[in-house]
N, C-alpha and C positions, 0 to 999 in steps of 0.2 A: 542605574540599569533597571528598566521597567519590569523585567522578569523577576527581580529580587525585591521589588517594592511590596511592602506588606499590604498596601491598598489594592494592588493588583490581585493578591491572593484573596483578599476579602471580596473583591468583585467576582472572582472566579467561583468562590464558594456560594455566592448568592445567585449565580447564573443557573437557572433551572435547566436550560438546554444542555449546558456542559455537564451537569450532574447526571442527567438522563443518558447522555452520550457516553460518559465514563462508565456508568453502570452497565450499559449494553456491551461496551468493549471488554470490561472486566469479566462479564458472564461468558462471552464467546471465548475469550482467552483461557479462562479457567476450564471450560469444557474441552478445549483443544489440548491443554496440558494434561488433563486427567483422562484423556481418551483411552490410553492403554488399560486403565482400571475400570472405566465406565462401559466401554464397548463390549457387547455380549459375545462378539466373534471377531476374529482377525478380519481386517478390511478387504483383503484380497482372496479370502477363502471361499471357494464355491461349495456351498453346504451340501452334504450328502442326504440330509433329510428332505422331505417333500417341500419344494419351493414353488411349485406350479399348481394352481387350482384346477378344478374341473373345467373351467372356462378357458384354460390355456394361458391365463395371465398369472403374473407373480402373486404369491399368496398375500393375504391381507395381514395387517399388523397383529401381533400376538405378544405374549410376555417374552418369549425368546427372540422375537423379531419385532421390536417396537415400531418400526416403519415398514414392516414387511420385507420381502425380498426384492432385489433389483432385477432387471431383465436377464442378467447373467446367472442369477441364483446366489448372490451374495447378500449379506445383511446390509440393508440400506442405511440403518441408523449408525452402524459401525463406520461405514464409509463417509457418512456426514461428519462424524466426529473427527476422524483422521483427515478428512478433506479440509477441515478447518485448520489443522496444523500446516498442511502444505500451502493453502491459500494465504494464511497469515505470514508464514515464513517467507514465501516469495515476495509478498507485498512489503514486508519489513526489510528484506535484503535489498530490494529495488529502491526503497525510500532512502536507506543509508547511502547507497551509491549516488542517488540523485542529490542528496544533501552534501556529500563530500565533494563531488565534482562541481556542483553548482556554486558552493561557497568558494572553492579554490579558484575557479575561473572568474566568478563574479567579483571577488575581492581584488584579485590581481588586475583585472581590467579597470575596475572602478577607482582603485587607489593609484595605479600607475598612470592611467590616462594616456594620451598621445597615441603613438604608433602601436604600443602594446594593446591598448584598448581597442583600437580600430581593427587590428589583426584578429584578436580573440572574438570580437563581436561579429566579424564577418564569418568566422568559422561557426559561431553559434547560429547565425542566420542561415548558413548553408545546411547545417544539421536539422534545423527546424523545418526546412523546406522539403525534407525527404518524406514521402508518403509512408506513414507508420505501418500500415497493414502490408504494403508491398515489400517493405524491408524485412519484416518479420517472416513473411511467407518465403522470401528468397533465402533467408537464413535457415528456414526449416528444410529447404531442399538440400542445403549443405549438411545440416545436422538432422538426420531423419528422426531420431528419438531423443529429444533434448531432456537432460536432467533438470530438476527444479532450479539448480544454481545457474544453469544456462539461461533459463527463462527470466530469472530476476536480473541477470547481467544484461540481457538484451533490453528488457523493459527499462531498467535504470539508465543504460547507455543511450537510449533514445529520448528519455524524458527529462534529463538534467538541464537542457538549455533554458527552459522556462524559469527554473530556480536561479540560474546564473544571471539572467536579465534582471530579475527582481533584486537579487543581492547586489549587482552592479549599481543599480539606481540608488539603493540605500547607502552603499559605500561612498558614492559621489557626494551625497548629502552630508554624511559624517565627515568626510575629508575637508569639507568647507567650514566645519564648525570650529568655534573658538578653542575648545579643549584640545583638539588635535593640533591646532596652530601653536597653542601654549606648550604642548608636549614637545613639538619639534623645536621651539625656541629654547627649551631647556636642554636640548642636546640629545633627545631620545632618537634612536635609530628608527628607520622606517619599519623594520621588523617588530620592534618593541611597540611602536604606535599601533600597528595592526593587531598584535596579540593582546595588548593591554587595554586598548581603547576601541578599536573598530569591531573586532569579533564579539566582545561581550555585548555591544549595542546592536549587533546583528542577530543575537540569539532569539529575541522575540519573533522576528520575521521568519527565521528559519524554522522555529518550532511550529508556528501557525501554519506555514506553507506545508511542512512535512506531514501534518495530520491530514490535510486534504490530499496530499500525494498518496498516502497509504490507501485512502478510499479509492483513488483513481487506479492504483496498481491492482487492488483486489478486483475491480471491474475489468481491467485490461487482461489480467491473468485468466479470469473466468471466460471472457470473450474469446481469447486466443485458444484456450483449451477446447471450448465449445466448437470453434471452427476447425479444430484438429491440428493446430500449429503450436500448442502449448505443452503442458506437462503430459508426458507419454503414458498411455495405459500400460499396466493396470493400476498405476499409482492413483490413489483417490484424491480428487480435488473437487471443489464445487462445480467448476466448469465441466469436468469430465462426467459428473453425475447428470448435469443438464443435457450433455450430448447423448449419453447412453439412454436417457429416459425419453428423448424426443419422440420416438415412434409410438410411445404409449401415453403421450400427454393427455389425450382425451379419455382413454379407457382407464388409466391408472394415474390420475393427476397428482397424487401425493408424492410420487417420485420426482416430479418436476417442481412442485411447490416447496418441498423441503429445502433443497439447495438454493432455490430462488429467494425464499424468505431469509435464509441464513445470510446470503449476500446482501439483501436489502437491509437487514437489521445491522450488520456490521458496518456497511457504508454509511448508513444514517448515524450510527454511533460516532464514527470518526468525523463526519461533517458537523454534527452538533458540538462535539468537543472542540473542533477547530473554530467554530463561531464563538464559543465561549472564551477560548484563549485569545482570539482576536479582540473581543470586547474588553477582556480583563487587562490585556497588555497594552491597549491603546493609551498612550500618555495623555490624550485629550479627554479620557473617560473620567 
């Protein structure tokens, strides 16, 4: 199994991009976990102190407000930290759903073949043909103020077909290999072959794809919330911060730059880590 190969671990340690990506992810995750202790104010609290300057704009950064106030009068820095918790949680939940559904459908279709494969893949093709934004906006009409778990369920439910297709292709390759034929010849059941031989060899693919899916889900959640069909206010997320700061982008650019840079750094971190894992787990490396 490539993902347990000591040489793969050595390649991963030597990969500078993976090291940078892991450091970025660790820093963002640590700040998100420590948000209740680092944030100077509750994220949804409208401050009673003066939060509007003489020019009518939110006040500039200070010791008590490291990023100043947002357009509503809340601490922008606190909302940035707590927004990381929501954005990462939604992305992680959606990715787990994508991996679970993708592996289940992909392995079933690739290993069973025949009619089962044809039926499952036609369902995957049909789901992939749905316009993503139109589906999400239609669901938003049904659920006016979605909770974060609803957002990640929708994102994951629409994004798993791509994982399923990749898992199916790899499963079909594994099914034709000699070690699977040998296990079957020794009397192993189909379930045992899948659990003991197919799934462990699928792990590198699933791990690599999942890291890129996390980045995609962070972007998707931010985009949906920015468009008003994601996490409902006043819950802090990076997408909601972008939406709320849009009218002041030119006059108070820091309110837009802060969540934008947070999204950029986190997405770059996961993409760099994904590239490093792909290179390290590639058996041809």
